[in-house]
MDTraj code that builds the backbone (N, CA, C; nanometers):
import mdtraj as md
import numpy as np

residues = "TYR MET SER GLN TYR CYS GLY PRO GLU LEU TRP THR ILE SER ASN GLU LEU GLU LYS LEU THR LEU PHE ALA ASN GLY GLN GLU ILE THR LYS GLU MET ILE GLU GLN LEU CYS VAL PRO SER LEU SER SER SER ILE PHE LYS LEU THR ASP GLU VAL ALA GLN LYS ASN ALA LYS GLY SER LEU LYS THR PHE ASN ILE LEU LYS GLU SER GLY GLU ASP LEU ILE ARG ILE PHE PHE MET LEU ALA ARG HIS PHE ARG ILE LEU THR GLN VAL GLU GLU LEU VAL ARG LYS GLY GLU LYS PRO PHE GLU ILE THR LYS LYS LEU ASN GLN HIS PRO PHE VAL ILE GLN LYS THR CYS GLN GLN VAL LYS ASN PHE ASN GLN GLN LYS LEU LEU LYS ILE TYR GLU GLU MET LEU LYS ILE ASP THR GLY VAL LYS THR GLY ILE ILE LYS SER PHE LYS GLY ASP ASN ARG GLU PHE GLU LEU ALA ILE GLU LYS PHE ILE ILE ASN CYS CYS LYS".split()
xyz = np.array([
    [-10.1224, -2.0495, -0.7471],
    [-10.1688, -2.1417, -0.8484],
    [-10.0513, -2.2269, -0.8998],
    [-9.9353, -2.1648, -0.9110],
    [-9.8175, -2.2381, -0.9572],
    [-9.7838, -2.3552, -0.8640],
    [-9.7875, -2.3319, -0.7339],
    [-9.7527, -2.4394, -0.6406],
    [-9.8560, -2.5513, -0.6428],
    [-9.9835, -2.5170, -0.6637],
    [-10.0855, -2.6203, -0.6756],
    [-10.0684, -2.6978, -0.8044],
    [-10.0354, -2.6283, -0.9115],
    [-10.0277, -2.6914, -1.0448],
    [-9.9000, -2.7731, -1.0618],
    [-9.7876, -2.7171, -1.0176],
    [-9.6575, -2.7804, -1.0417],
    [-9.6026, -2.8579, -0.9227],
    [-9.6645, -2.8397, -0.8068],
    [-9.6159, -2.9076, -0.6863],
    [-9.5346, -2.8122, -0.6021],
    [-9.5008, -2.8521, -0.4799],
    [-9.4371, -2.7639, -0.3847],
    [-9.2859, -2.7525, -0.3963],
    [-9.2225, -2.8252, -0.4892],
    [-9.0753, -2.8235, -0.4973],
    [-9.0302, -2.6927, -0.5614],
    [-8.9466, -2.6183, -0.4856],
    [-8.9007, -2.4892, -0.5324],
    [-8.8144, -2.4988, -0.6585],
    [-8.7341, -2.6030, -0.6709],
    [-8.6513, -2.6197, -0.7912],
    [-8.7416, -2.6302, -0.9143],
    [-8.8482, -2.7082, -0.9059],
    [-8.9398, -2.7239, -1.0196],
    [-9.0075, -2.5929, -1.0517],
    [-9.0575, -2.5241, -0.9475],
    [-9.1260, -2.3969, -0.9688],
    [-9.0293, -2.2946, -1.0305],
    [-8.9055, -2.2921, -0.9839],
    [-8.8075, -2.1993, -1.0371],
    [-8.7836, -2.2252, -1.1870],
    [-8.7695, -2.3509, -1.2248],
    [-8.7487, -2.3845, -1.3672],
    [-8.8723, -2.3479, -1.4514],
    [-8.9909, -2.3762, -1.3969],
    [-9.1125, -2.3458, -1.4718],
    [-9.1310, -2.1943, -1.4854],
    [-9.0958, -2.1187, -1.3801],
    [-9.1055, -1.9722, -1.3881],
    [-9.0097, -1.9155, -1.4915],
    [-8.8910, -1.9739, -1.5000],
    [-8.7935, -1.9269, -1.5989],
    [-8.8520, -1.9513, -1.7414],
    [-8.9102, -2.0657, -1.7627],
    [-8.9707, -2.0981, -1.8925],
    [-9.0863, -2.0008, -1.9226],
    [-9.1700, -1.9758, -1.8236],
    [-9.2830, -1.8850, -1.8417],
    [-9.2376, -1.7419, -1.8703],
    [-9.1335, -1.6967, -1.7989],
    [-9.0805, -1.5623, -1.8175],
    [-9.0319, -1.5421, -1.9603],
    [-8.9599, -1.6415, -2.0115],
    [-8.9119, -1.6328, -2.1523],
    [-9.0286, -1.6296, -2.2498],
    [-9.1283, -1.7142, -2.2224],
    [-9.2451, -1.7216, -2.3124],
    [-9.3250, -1.5919, -2.3086],
    [-9.3462, -1.5384, -2.1877],
    [-9.4303, -1.4195, -2.1716],
    [-9.3647, -1.2966, -2.2324],
    [-9.2332, -1.2944, -2.2383],
    [-9.1584, -1.1877, -2.3027],
    [-9.2050, -1.0493, -2.2518],
    [-9.2087, -1.0346, -2.1199],
    [-9.2436, -0.9054, -2.0602],
    [-9.3923, -0.8861, -2.0304],
    [-9.4779, -0.9754, -2.0819],
    [-9.6202, -0.9666, -2.0534],
    [-9.6489, -1.0364, -1.9203],
    [-9.7680, -1.0101, -1.8666],
    [-9.8101, -1.0756, -1.7416],
    [-9.8327, -1.2244, -1.7686],
    [-9.7810, -1.3073, -1.6753],
    [-9.7997, -1.4510, -1.6847],
    [-9.9411, -1.4839, -1.6377],
    [-10.0112, -1.5600, -1.7212],
    [-10.1514, -1.5923, -1.6907],
    [-10.1677, -1.7393, -1.6532],
    [-10.2833, -1.7702, -1.5991],
    [-10.3174, -1.9088, -1.5627],
    [-10.3142, -1.9964, -1.6886],
    [-10.3608, -1.9413, -1.7993],
    [-10.3621, -2.0159, -1.9263],
    [-10.2198, -2.0501, -1.9708],
    [-10.1275, -1.9574, -1.9535],
    [-9.9876, -1.9837, -1.9897],
    [-9.9315, -2.0961, -1.9037],
    [-9.9620, -2.0914, -1.7748],
    [-9.9144, -2.1962, -1.6828],
    [-9.9663, -2.3321, -1.7297],
    [-10.0939, -2.3388, -1.7600],
    [-10.1530, -2.4669, -1.8020],
    [-10.1002, -2.5132, -1.9392],
    [-10.0665, -2.4171, -2.0245],
    [-10.0179, -2.4498, -2.1573],
    [-9.8732, -2.4992, -2.1551],
    [-9.7883, -2.4371, -2.0701],
    [-9.6441, -2.4630, -2.0769],
    [-9.5882, -2.5501, -1.9658],
    [-9.6462, -2.5452, -1.8491],
    [-9.5874, -2.6145, -1.7342],
    [-9.6319, -2.7600, -1.7269],
    [-9.5446, -2.8400, -1.6695],
    [-9.5741, -2.9809, -1.6487],
    [-9.6447, -2.9905, -1.5121],
    [-9.7683, -3.0404, -1.5091],
    [-9.8392, -3.0499, -1.3820],
    [-9.7824, -3.1615, -1.2962],
    [-9.7883, -3.1412, -1.1646],
    [-9.7432, -3.2463, -1.0725],
    [-9.8469, -3.3575, -1.0732],
    [-9.8054, -3.4772, -1.0324],
    [-9.8982, -3.5910, -1.0274],
    [-10.0131, -3.5632, -0.9350],
    [-9.9839, -3.5091, -0.8160],
    [-10.0925, -3.4875, -0.7185],
    [-10.1922, -3.3849, -0.7680],
    [-10.1449, -3.2765, -0.8310],
    [-10.2382, -3.1759, -0.8820],
    [-10.3197, -3.2329, -0.9972],
    [-10.2567, -3.3148, -1.0799],
    [-10.3267, -3.3742, -1.1912],
    [-10.4279, -3.4794, -1.1433],
    [-10.3936, -3.5508, -1.0395],
    [-10.4869, -3.6491, -0.9836],
    [-10.6086, -3.5759, -0.9277],
    [-10.5846, -3.4648, -0.8546],
    [-10.6978, -3.3865, -0.8062],
    [-10.7823, -3.3342, -0.9198],
    [-10.7153, -3.2870, -1.0253],
    [-10.7902, -3.2400, -1.1420],
    [-10.8702, -3.3529, -1.2045],
    [-10.8071, -3.4692, -1.2144],
    [-10.8754, -3.5862, -1.2695],
    [-10.9954, -3.6252, -1.1868],
    [-10.9770, -3.6316, -1.0565],
    [-11.0887, -3.6712, -0.9682],
    [-11.1946, -3.5619, -0.9627],
    [-11.1551, -3.4352, -0.9740],
    [-11.2530, -3.3260, -0.9842],
    [-11.3385, -3.3447, -1.1088],
    [-11.2732, -3.3716, -1.2208],
    [-11.3449, -3.3946, -1.3453],
    [-11.4397, -3.5135, -1.3344],
    [-11.3929, -3.6217, -1.2717],
    [-11.4758, -3.7415, -1.2526],
    [-11.5943, -3.7053, -1.1614],
    [-11.5688, -3.6327, -1.0532],
    [-11.6750, -3.5942, -0.9609],
    [-11.7797, -3.5063, -1.0284],
    [-11.7375, -3.4272, -1.1247],
    [-11.8315, -3.3397, -1.1984],
    [-11.8935, -3.4158, -1.3147],
    [-11.8634, -3.5440, -1.3243],
    [-11.9177, -3.6303, -1.4313],
    [-11.8786, -3.5803, -1.5698],
    [-11.7556, -3.5264, -1.5797],
    [-11.7033, -3.4715, -1.7048],
    [-11.6065, -3.5751, -1.7655],
    [-11.6614, -3.6670, -1.8433],
    [-11.5799, -3.7740, -1.9012],
    [-11.4723, -3.7178, -1.9956],
    [-11.5096, -3.6219, -2.0773],
    [-11.4140, -3.5638, -2.1743],
    [-11.2959, -3.4989, -2.1004],
    [-11.3245, -3.4171, -2.0000],
    [-11.2173, -3.3536, -1.9223],
    [-11.1333, -3.4548, -1.8464],
    [-11.1973, -3.5590, -1.7933],
    [-11.1281, -3.6635, -1.7192],
    [-11.0297, -3.7357, -1.8099],
    [-11.0772, -3.7736, -1.9277],
    [-10.9900, -3.8450, -2.0211],
    [-10.8763, -3.7566, -2.0714],
    [-10.9044, -3.6261, -2.0884],
    [-10.8007, -3.5335, -2.1320],
    [-10.6915, -3.5254, -2.0240],
    [-10.7345, -3.5125, -1.8986],
    [-10.6362, -3.5059, -1.7877],
    [-10.5576, -3.6360, -1.7772],
    [-10.6251, -3.7487, -1.7938],
    [-10.5573, -3.8798, -1.7912],
    [-10.4517, -3.8854, -1.9031],
    [-10.4865, -3.8364, -2.0218],
    [-10.3889, -3.8356, -2.1321],
    [-10.2719, -3.7447, -2.1022],
    [-10.2965, -3.6316, -2.0387],
    [-10.1878, -3.5426, -2.0004],
    [-10.0923, -3.6147, -1.9040],
    [-10.1486, -3.6850, -1.8106],
    [-10.0669, -3.7619, -1.7157],
    [-9.9793, -3.8638, -1.7901],
    [-10.0409, -3.9385, -1.8819],
    [-9.9671, -4.0389, -1.9580],
    [-9.8573, -3.9747, -2.0399],
    [-9.8912, -3.8665, -2.1125],
    [-9.7950, -3.7994, -2.1994],
    [-9.6804, -3.7352, -2.1214],
    [-9.7060, -3.6996, -1.9955],
    [-9.5990, -3.6400, -1.9161],
    [-9.5070, -3.7465, -1.8565],
    [-9.5343, -3.8728, -1.8912],
    [-9.4460, -3.9816, -1.8514],
    [-9.4836, -4.0523, -1.7226],
    [-9.5975, -4.0192, -1.6671],
    [-9.6393, -4.0890, -1.5436],
    [-9.6713, -4.2350, -1.5728],
    [-9.6292, -4.3205, -1.4824],
    [-9.6518, -4.4626, -1.4938],
    [-9.7995, -4.4931, -1.4699],
    [-9.8582, -4.5816, -1.5514],
    [-10.0002, -4.6158, -1.5374],
    [-10.0332, -4.6762, -1.4003],
    [-9.9405, -4.7560, -1.3512],
    [-9.9644, -4.8168, -1.2198],
    [-9.9703, -4.7093, -1.1119],
    [-9.8820, -4.6120, -1.1234],
    [-9.8826, -4.5033, -1.0276],
    [-10.0111, -4.4194, -1.0375],
    [-10.0560, -4.3933, -1.1603],
    [-10.1804, -4.3188, -1.1797],
    [-10.2964, -4.3975, -1.1171],
    [-10.3002, -4.5273, -1.1458],
    [-10.4085, -4.6105, -1.0914],
    [-10.4012, -4.6139, -0.9375],
    [-10.2802, -4.6280, -0.8838],
    [-10.2641, -4.6272, -0.7393],
    [-10.3142, -4.4964, -0.6777],
    [-10.2798, -4.3832, -0.7409],
    [-10.3225, -4.2533, -0.6885],
    [-10.4747, -4.2382, -0.6980],
    [-10.5363, -4.2895, -0.8065],
    [-10.6815, -4.2872, -0.8158],
    [-10.7423, -4.3732, -0.7044],
    [-10.6876, -4.4896, -0.6834],
    [-10.7381, -4.5783, -0.5771],
    [-10.7234, -4.5137, -0.4413],
    [-10.6110, -4.4504, -0.4178],
    [-10.5872, -4.3814, -0.2909],
    [-10.6909, -4.2696, -0.2721],
    [-10.7149, -4.1945, -0.3797],
    [-10.8084, -4.0830, -0.3675],
    [-10.9502, -4.1319, -0.3413],
    [-10.9905, -4.2385, -0.4099],
    [-11.1256, -4.2920, -0.3864],
    [-11.1381, -4.3575, -0.2492],
    [-11.0268, -4.4114, -0.1983],
    [-11.0308, -4.4648, -0.0597],
    [-11.0564, -4.3499, 0.0385],
    [-10.9822, -4.2400, 0.0208],
    [-11.0016, -4.1217, 0.1077],
    [-11.1424, -4.0669, 0.0894],
    [-11.1891, -4.0622, -0.0360],
    [-11.3233, -4.0133, -0.0636],
    [-11.4284, -4.0973, 0.0077],
    [-11.4109, -4.2277, 0.0063],
    [-11.5037, -4.3182, 0.0740],
    [-11.5033, -4.2924, 0.2248],
    [-11.3847, -4.2760, 0.2814],
    [-11.3747, -4.2490, 0.4251],
    [-11.4381, -4.1168, 0.4614],
    [-11.4136, -4.0157, 0.3804],
    [-11.4695, -3.8820, 0.4056],
    [-11.6215, -3.8869, 0.3922],
    [-11.6716, -3.9576, 0.2925],
    [-11.8171, -3.9656, 0.2731],
    [-11.8848, -4.0258, 0.3977],
    [-11.8231, -4.1280, 0.4528],
    [-11.8805, -4.1906, 0.5728],
    [-11.8788, -4.0932, 0.6905],
    [-11.7700, -4.0235, 0.7081],
    [-11.7573, -3.9300, 0.8207],
    [-11.8508, -3.8099, 0.8040],
    [-11.8644, -3.7604, 0.6811],
    [-11.9556, -3.6492, 0.6554],
    [-12.0990, -3.6919, 0.6839],
    [-12.1329, -3.8142, 0.6406],
    [-12.2667, -3.8684, 0.6653],
    [-12.2954, -3.8786, 0.8148],
    [-12.1905, -3.9019, 0.8929],
    [-12.2064, -3.9110, 1.0399],
    [-12.2058, -3.7719, 1.1047],
    [-12.1880, -3.6666, 1.0267],
    [-12.1948, -3.5317, 1.0781],
    [-12.0627, -3.4722, 1.1230],
    [-11.9527, -3.5352, 1.0870],
    [-11.8205, -3.4819, 1.1235],
    [-11.7887, -3.3572, 1.0419],
    [-11.7134, -3.2673, 1.1019],
    [-11.6684, -3.1425, 1.0357],
    [-11.5314, -3.1649, 0.9742],
    [-11.4975, -3.0868, 0.8706],
    [-11.3689, -3.1052, 0.8006],
    [-11.2464, -3.1066, 0.8929],
    [-11.2440, -3.0213, 0.9957],
    [-11.1307, -3.0194, 1.0882],
    [-11.1184, -3.1542, 1.1600],
    [-11.2309, -3.2098, 1.2029],
    [-11.2296, -3.3387, 1.2741],
    [-11.1882, -3.4510, 1.1776],
    [-11.2367, -3.4426, 1.0536],
    [-11.2011, -3.5449, 0.9533],
    [-11.0503, -3.5419, 0.9256],
    [-10.9933, -3.4225, 0.9141],
    [-10.8507, -3.4064, 0.8924],
    [-10.7721, -3.4787, 1.0000],
    [-10.8116, -3.4586, 1.1255],
    [-10.7429, -3.5241, 1.2374],
    [-10.7608, -3.6764, 1.2346],
    [-10.8863, -3.7209, 1.2127],
    [-10.9157, -3.8637, 1.2154],
    [-10.8432, -3.9397, 1.1044],
    [-10.8365, -3.8816, 0.9871],
    [-10.7773, -3.9514, 0.8712],
    [-10.6279, -3.9181, 0.8539],
    [-10.5781, -3.8259, 0.9369],
    [-10.4382, -3.7868, 0.9334],
    [-10.3966, -3.7476, 0.7916],
    [-10.4746, -3.6611, 0.7288],
    [-10.4469, -3.6111, 0.5939],
    [-10.4252, -3.4598, 0.6010],
    [-10.3647, -3.4097, 0.4951],
    [-10.3431, -3.2636, 0.4851],
    [-10.4803, -3.1946, 0.4756],
    [-10.4965, -3.0795, 0.5406],
    [-10.6257, -3.0084, 0.5345],
    [-10.6728, -2.9779, 0.3933],
    [-10.5788, -2.9498, 0.3016],
    [-10.6153, -2.9219, 0.1618],
    [-10.6825, -3.0458, 0.0992],
    [-10.6268, -3.1634, 0.1263],
    [-10.6827, -3.2882, 0.0724],
    [-10.8254, -3.3056, 0.1223],
    [-10.8472, -3.2848, 0.2500],
    [-10.9806, -3.3026, 0.3087],
    [-11.0758, -3.1973, 0.2549],
    [-11.0298, -3.0734, 0.2420],
    [-11.1135, -2.9664, 0.1886],
    [-11.1631, -3.0019, 0.0483],
    [-11.0731, -3.0415, -0.0387],
    [-11.1090, -3.0781, -0.1763],
    [-11.2011, -3.2003, -0.1757],
    [-11.1690, -3.2984, -0.0938],
    [-11.2482, -3.4205, -0.0894],
    [-11.3881, -3.3949, -0.0367],
    [-11.4020, -3.3067, 0.0623],
    [-11.5347, -3.2718, 0.1136],
    [-11.6209, -3.2075, 0.0052],
    [-11.5603, -3.1331, -0.0839],
    [-11.6341, -3.0752, -0.1979],
    [-11.6767, -3.1846, -0.2951],
    [-11.5853, -3.2773, -0.3214],
    [-11.6136, -3.3834, -0.4170],
    [-11.7160, -3.4838, -0.3680],
    [-11.7186, -3.5079, -0.2391],
    [-11.8045, -3.6112, -0.1820],
    [-11.9537, -3.5840, -0.2064],
    [-11.9849, -3.4588, -0.2303],
    [-12.1263, -3.4205, -0.2567],
    [-12.1792, -3.4843, -0.3851],
    [-12.0883, -3.5239, -0.4750],
    [-12.1268, -3.5796, -0.6019],
    [-12.1325, -3.7326, -0.6038],
    [-12.1065, -3.7936, -0.4892],
    [-12.1062, -3.9401, -0.4809],
    [-12.1914, -3.9833, -0.3614],
    [-12.2597, -4.0947, -0.3780],
    [-12.3275, -4.1539, -0.2629],
    [-12.2519, -4.2825, -0.2282],
    [-12.2900, -4.3403, -0.1191],
    [-12.2222, -4.4585, -0.0678],
    [-12.2280, -4.5740, -0.1701],
    [-12.3427, -4.5898, -0.2335],
    [-12.3605, -4.6977, -0.3327],
    [-12.2693, -4.6783, -0.4545],
    [-12.2575, -4.5540, -0.5030],
    [-12.1722, -4.5239, -0.6181],
    [-12.0252, -4.5490, -0.5818],
    [-11.9848, -4.5085, -0.4610],
    [-11.8462, -4.5315, -0.4201],
    [-11.8171, -4.6802, -0.4066],
    [-11.9125, -4.7572, -0.3615],
    [-11.8944, -4.9030, -0.3513],
    [-11.8732, -4.9647, -0.4900],
    [-11.9520, -4.9208, -0.5901],
    [-11.9373, -4.9691, -0.7272],
    [-11.7993, -4.9327, -0.7828],
    [-11.7559, -4.8103, -0.7539],
    [-11.6248, -4.7642, -0.8002],
    [-11.5148, -4.8520, -0.7387],
    [-11.5281, -4.8773, -0.6100],
    [-11.4297, -4.9594, -0.5401],
    [-11.4266, -5.1006, -0.6004],
    [-11.5414, -5.1587, -0.6274],
    [-11.5493, -5.2919, -0.6875],
    [-11.4803, -5.2949, -0.8242],
    [-11.5020, -5.1898, -0.9037],
    [-11.4409, -5.1839, -1.0356],
    [-11.2885, -5.1690, -1.0247],
    [-11.2421, -5.0904, -0.9271],
    [-11.0962, -5.0765, -0.9076],
    [-11.0361, -5.2096, -0.8659],
    [-11.1062, -5.2842, -0.7793],
    [-11.0588, -5.4157, -0.7350],
    [-11.0481, -5.5113, -0.8528],
    [-11.1485, -5.5065, -0.9412],
    [-11.1496, -5.5912, -1.0604],
    [-11.0294, -5.5597, -1.1508],
    [-11.0021, -5.4323, -1.1697],
    [-10.8851, -5.3923, -1.2532],
    [-10.7552, -5.4366, -1.1842],
    [-10.7430, -5.4105, -1.0560],
    [-10.6207, -5.4454, -0.9814],
    [-10.5966, -5.5970, -0.9869],
    [-10.7006, -5.6734, -0.9636],
    [-10.6867, -5.8191, -0.9674],
    [-10.6552, -5.8634, -1.1101],
    [-10.7197, -5.8018, -1.2105],
    [-10.6939, -5.8384, -1.3484],
    [-10.5490, -5.8159, -1.3896],
    [-10.4924, -5.7066, -1.3467],
    [-10.3540, -5.6778, -1.3805],
    [-10.2586, -5.7768, -1.3078],
    [-10.2876, -5.8025, -1.1797],
    [-10.1990, -5.8886, -1.1016],
    [-10.2075, -6.0371, -1.1440],
    [-10.3202, -6.0772, -1.1997],
    [-10.3369, -6.2169, -1.2415],
    [-10.3091, -6.2383, -1.3912],
    [-10.2890, -6.1290, -1.4619],
    [-10.2581, -6.1401, -1.6059],
    [-10.3820, -6.1386, -1.6955],
    [-10.4995, -6.1264, -1.6380],
    [-10.6215, -6.1155, -1.7191],
    [-10.6160, -5.9853, -1.8000],
    [-10.5695, -5.8795, -1.7369],
    [-10.5437, -5.7523, -1.8058],
    [-10.3947, -5.7479, -1.8267],
    [-10.3544, -5.7563, -1.9528],
    [-10.2109, -5.7629, -1.9819],
    [-10.1454, -5.6252, -1.9680],
    [-10.0320, -5.6247, -1.9024],
    [-9.9548, -5.5029, -1.8835],
    [-9.8072, -5.5391, -1.8854],
    [-9.7401, -5.5016, -1.9915],
    [-9.5981, -5.5285, -2.0077],
    [-9.5232, -5.3987, -2.0202],
    [-9.3940, -5.4077, -2.0011],
    [-9.3122, -5.2908, -2.0273],
    [-9.3159, -5.2657, -2.1780],
    [-9.3614, -5.1481, -2.2176],
    [-9.3719, -5.1129, -2.3565],
    [-9.5079, -5.1382, -2.4193],
    [-9.5936, -5.2158, -2.3521],
    [-9.7268, -5.2409, -2.4049],
    [-9.8270, -5.2479, -2.2908],
    [-9.8813, -5.1333, -2.2568],
    [-9.9809, -5.1239, -2.1502],
    [-10.1218, -5.0925, -2.2031],
    [-10.1446, -5.1245, -2.3325],
    [-10.2707, -5.0837, -2.3940],
    [-10.3937, -5.1397, -2.3213],
    [-10.3895, -5.2655, -2.2773],
    [-10.5054, -5.3223, -2.2065],
    [-10.5268, -5.2545, -2.0741],
    [-10.4208, -5.2276, -2.0012],
    [-10.4313, -5.1616, -1.8716],
    [-10.4820, -5.0184, -1.8905],
    [-10.4278, -4.9517, -1.9922],
    [-10.4714, -4.8133, -2.0245],
    [-10.6195, -4.8110, -2.0575],
    [-10.6635, -4.9071, -2.1377],
    [-10.8043, -4.9157, -2.1761],
    [-10.8919, -4.9428, -2.0534],
    [-10.8451, -5.0282, -1.9637],
    [-10.9216, -5.0565, -1.8407],
    [-10.9379, -4.9299, -1.7582],
    [-10.8314, -4.8501, -1.7455],
    [-10.8400, -4.7237, -1.6698],
    [-10.9341, -4.6256, -1.7383],
    [-10.9263, -4.6160, -1.8700],
    [-11.0175, -4.5269, -1.9440],
    [-11.1625, -4.5695, -1.9260],
    [-11.1913, -4.6980, -1.9335],
    [-11.3283, -4.7494, -1.9091],
    [-11.3719, -4.7164, -1.7682],
    [-11.2805, -4.7337, -1.6733],
    [-11.3104, -4.7011, -1.5336],
    [-11.3501, -4.5545, -1.5200],
    [-11.2718, -4.4664, -1.5818],
    [-11.3008, -4.3213, -1.5745],
    [-11.4383, -4.2916, -1.6372],
    [-11.4652, -4.3493, -1.7519],
    [-11.5960, -4.3264, -1.8184],
    [-11.7101, -4.3772, -1.7303],
    [-11.6935, -4.4952, -1.6723],
    [-11.7983, -4.5521, -1.5860],
    [-11.8198, -4.4652, -1.4607],
    [-11.7139, -4.4081, -1.4079],
    [-11.7261, -4.3204, -1.2911],
    [-11.8054, -4.1948, -1.3268],
    [-11.7971, -4.1513, -1.4492],
    [-11.8618, -4.0278, -1.4941],
    [-12.0086, -4.0481, -1.5298],
    [-12.0545, -4.1723, -1.5305],
    [-12.1966, -4.1996, -1.5634],
    [-12.2858, -4.1589, -1.4496],
])
top = md.Topology()
chain = top.add_chain()
for i, resn in enumerate(residues, 1):
    res = top.add_residue(resn, chain, resSeq=i)
    for name in ("N", "CA", "C"):
        top.add_atom(name, md.element.get_by_symbol(name[0]), res)
traj = md.Trajectory(xyz[None], top)
């Protein structure tokens, strides 16, 4: 669970384990302690965010988004990772609809088996039409930021942040 939550870097895991050990003070380290004290990796948080969106859990999605922001992740990077995940989700949805198995999808998309496994679970909650709407909304946000319609400056990303929050809420409908 630690490697999924904090990422695969041993240096990070070692530091987080040291922090947990001091906090636990001889007690067993629990999943709750990990979630309370450790800084989640971007990829694990993105999976958590997309899991929440796939489950139509707007409150959980927005909470995870706020955790990402508070941990210092750049909004553009968060948006890029969301777009990447929905691109993979769209590709997986099409291949699943054609009857492909996860192993074949992993090879065709050249993705890690874990990514495809999680995405195959999530794809059950989206249809092709919903994914198309999501893609259109992401394109609108991307174009808005790049053309200045959605203002995003160093130190003031409120409009971009609001656009992402609206996007998350709309995905959860």
